[in-house]
N, C-alpha and C positions, 0 to 999 in steps of 0.2 A: 480610405484604405484599402486594397484588394489582398485577402491574405487567402491561403490551400493551407490545408490543416489534415492527414492523414490519421481516418476515423477509424480506420476499421477494427481496432480492438473495443471502440466504446461500442459499436455493435455485435459483436459477437454473441454466440448462442449463449457461449459459457465466459465470463469475465472475472478474469483473477484483478488483482489490484491495479495496475497499469490500467485495465482496461475501464476500471469503476472510477479511476481519475480520469479520466481524458471522458469519458460520458456525463461526468460532472463540470468538466470543465467545457465543453461545448454545449450543453446546455447553456450556460448562462454567457458564453462568447457571443451565443447567438438572437441575446436578445440587447447584444449593443449594436451603436451606429458604426459596423464593421463591416463592410462584402467578404462572405465567408463561402470559401468552395472546399465542403468534406470530399473527402478522396478516400471512396468504399472498397470492399475487397471486391465488390464484383466490375468496379469498372474499368479494370484491367486484367491480363492475364492470374492466374494464383504464381504462388513460390516465389521464386527470384524475381521472373521479367517483370511482377507487380513494380518491383522497386525502381526499373529502368525504364519502366513505360509512365511511372509515375513522375518518376524526373525529367524527362521529357515531355511532360505536359505541362509541368511548373515551367520549365523554358522557356516554352512555346505559348504558355498566354499573359504574361506579361503581369505576374503578380510580383506586389511590391514583399512578399514575404513567405517563404515557407515553413510550417509548424509541423516539427516533429514529436510529438508526446509519448512514443514507446519503440521508436529504432533510430537506428543512428546510421540505415545505410544510405536512404534518399540523401541526407546531408553530405555524408563522404562522398556521394557521384556528384552531388551539385555544387562541392567546394564553396569556391566564393563567386559564381556565376548566379545564385539569384539569393539575396540575406535568408540564411536561414535561424531560426530560434530554435534548438534544440532541447530537451524536455531531459534532465537527469536525476531518475529517481533511486539511485543506489549506485556505491561501487562494488558489489557484490562480484562481478565478474574477476575482481581483482583482489578475492578474500582467501582465504585457505577450506573456508567451508563449501559439500560437496553444492554442487550449482549443475545446471542444464550446461550440459558440456559446447552444445551448439551457442546458447547465448553468449557464455564465457567466451570462445572462442573470436566472436563477431567484436563483442565488445571490445576486447584485449587488444585487437590488431585495427580499429574502426577510432576509438575514441579519441587518441592524438591528434588522428585528422579533423577530427570533427571540432576538437577544441581551436585549433587553430585558424581554421577557416568561419567558424562561426559569429555570425552578427552579433548573437546573443545567444545566452545561454540560461535556462532557467532548472533550478532545483527545487524539489520537495519540500527541505528543510535545511536550517542551518547547520547541520551534523552531517549532511550530504556535500554543500558547499565546503564545510573544513575538507574532507575526506578527498574533495576533486582537488583542492587550491595543492594539498599537502602534495597528490602525483602530480599535480599538473601545475605549478605556482601560475602561468602565464593564465589560468582561465580567471583568475581572481580581480581583473579590470572590467568583463567582459561577463559575471555571473551574477543573478541576482535567484535570492528565495523568496519563493508563491506562496511555498505549502498546499494545503489540501481544502477541502470543504468535507460535510456530511454526506452521507447515501440520505438523506432526505432531509427537508427542510422542514418538513412541519409530522415528525416521527410518532409512532403509536408510543401511546405512555408504557411505561415499562408498571409491570404488576407479576412484582417476583413469585415465583411457585416455589420457594422455600426449597429448592432440588439440585436446581439444573448448573451445572458448570460447563458454561459455553465456552469455545472454541475453534476461530476461523481461520481458515488460510490452508491452502494444497502445502499434501502431505510433502516434507520435507524435513532432511536434516536441519537446515537454517531456522522452522518456524518452530523447530523443538516441541516436537508433541510427543516422541521418545519419553525425554526426561518427566513430564508431565504426565503419561500416563506410569511412569516407575513414582512417579511422588504419589500423584492417587492411589495407587493401589500399595502406599505404605502408612497412608491416613488411619488411624483408630477405627475401629470394627464397626462401632457404632456412627464413625461419619458415613464411612463407606457405605453403611446399609442405608442412609437416608437421603443420599446424595448418589447424583450421577454427573457423569464427564462428557458428553455428547460435542462429539469433533465434525466441524463441517469442514469439506474439500476437497477439491478433485486430486488426482494421483501426482503426485510429481515426479520426483528421481529419488533415487535410493529409499525408498519408503517401504519397502516392503517388511522391514522388520515392524515399521511403525504398522501396519496392516494387520498383522500375525499380533502383534502383544493386545492389540484393541479386540481378537477374539479373545485372546483370554482371561484376559483379567474384566471379572465381572465390576457392573456397573458403567462401562466404557461400550459405547454406542459411536461408532463411527459411518456419517448420513450419507458418505463422497459429497458431489457436488449439489448447493441446492438452489434452486432461482431466486429471486430475490423477494420475490414477494414468504415464498417460505423461510429465507434468512432473515426477514422482520416478523416475522410470527416468533423465532427464536429468539430475538432481542425481544422480545415484549414479553418475553415471559421469566428470562435469564434471572438467576438469584445473582450471579456472579460470571465474568468474562474474566478467561486466562488466556494469556499472550505472553508466552516466556520466550518469543524470539529470539533468536542470537543476535543479528544485528537485523533495522528496518531504515528506509528511507525517510518512512512516514508513520505508519500502523495505521491504516481507515478504520482497521477492524475497533480498535481503542477509541479512536476518536467517536464513531456509533455509537460503543456503550456509554464514553462520558457523555453525548448528549441527551443517553436516556436516563441518565442515574442510576446504571449498571455501577456498583465497584468493580475494581479493577483490579485484577493480577498482571501487573507486564513485567518488564527487564529497567534492567539500570543501564541496558545499552543502547547507541547509535543514537537516533532519535528519539526514543521512547520517551524518554525520563523531559525533555522538550516538548514533547506534543503534552503529554499527562500534568505535567506542573507539580504541584503538590496535592492532585485530587486521584492520587491510585496510591497501589501499597506496591514498591518494588524490589524486587530480588534477581538476586545472582542465578541466571540462565544454565552457568554451566554446573550448578549444584543442587543433584535431585533435592537434600536435606532445605535446602534455604527454601527450595519452591514448595516443598508439602509443608514445612513451619508457616508461610505465606498463607496458603490452602488455607492450613485448621486455622488460623488466626481471623482469617475472613469468615468462616464457615460458622465461626462460634462467637465472633465478638460483632451481635447485633448491632452495639455505638459504632465501632468503626464500619460497619457496613452503611449506615447512617447517614454519617459524617461525610463519607466518600462519595453515598448518594446525592448529597447538598451543593457538594464541591464539583461533582461532572459536568453538570447542565450552565455552572459559570462558565467552566474552563473551555469548555469545547465554543461557546460561545467566542475564541479569540480566532478559530478557523471558521471560513467561511468562501461559502466559491464567487462571491461577487469579491470579497477582499482578494483572492486569487488573481479574478481576472483584472483588476483594478492593477494589483503589483504586474503582471504582465503585460499590459498595455503600455503601460509609462515606460518598463523595459526595452518594450518593441521598438516605443520611439525615440529612446535613447541610440538605437541603433538604425535609423534608417533618415 
């Protein structure tokens, strides 16, 4: 089988969640008995022209399939000329929360056509599948959830420092850092004095209030974007991972924490309860009090932390890149 895949975000200097997913997926796919051509950013002119050049290249080189893990533009250009498998991570563009305007416009314009012409659609969770089919019922017969795997197959063991609450994600309203900071600020003084809230992630959109509050609230530190090595270091010493997102297609940060036995505080929304099972403390992400109560319970209850730390690695075993690529290849075979 000869396939081409858009690999741009996998090798970007600063990778967000979709880039991390694509990197893990490609690394496993390259181990398989499949001829894979990686279409990188430097192969074609940049900007919108990249997509048209990529589509022409795919049409002219007799690929059995084109895999699009992060963008809908090339699948929309190719339509049915070449079998396309498009990865749908979430339907954030169709929700009310503020989102990147450019991404929202592109996805709203193109998703219907992509669904119509796709040889196969893969999603990152059952929750995303349900969201997609609810909006585009005709997607159901050609959609398969293939999930995700962890950032590292052999992560450094977590040795909690007893003080760090880690929150990782691009600064934006959907990731809900603003409510998390307010919840931290409302904790009893003795807890705030003995703990720190560390945020990592680059600037996103509608995020100035988040940045300002980080500077105002004592005990909160925003580290901006960090390298993979720096992120691994933070995970190795975090006492709690807080991920009160309003909506996620999967939640890779949560999986990384579960794998290492880091107690997780996360939302009862989107795919997050699907990913964590019984191995995390769930809160209402739209309620500052619920977030604060969850933080306080995790920080003060050593037995709860120990219980979640033991359950996390077992829950994480349900999600591997081997499983993801196995499901992908099974899905691809059905469409060719």
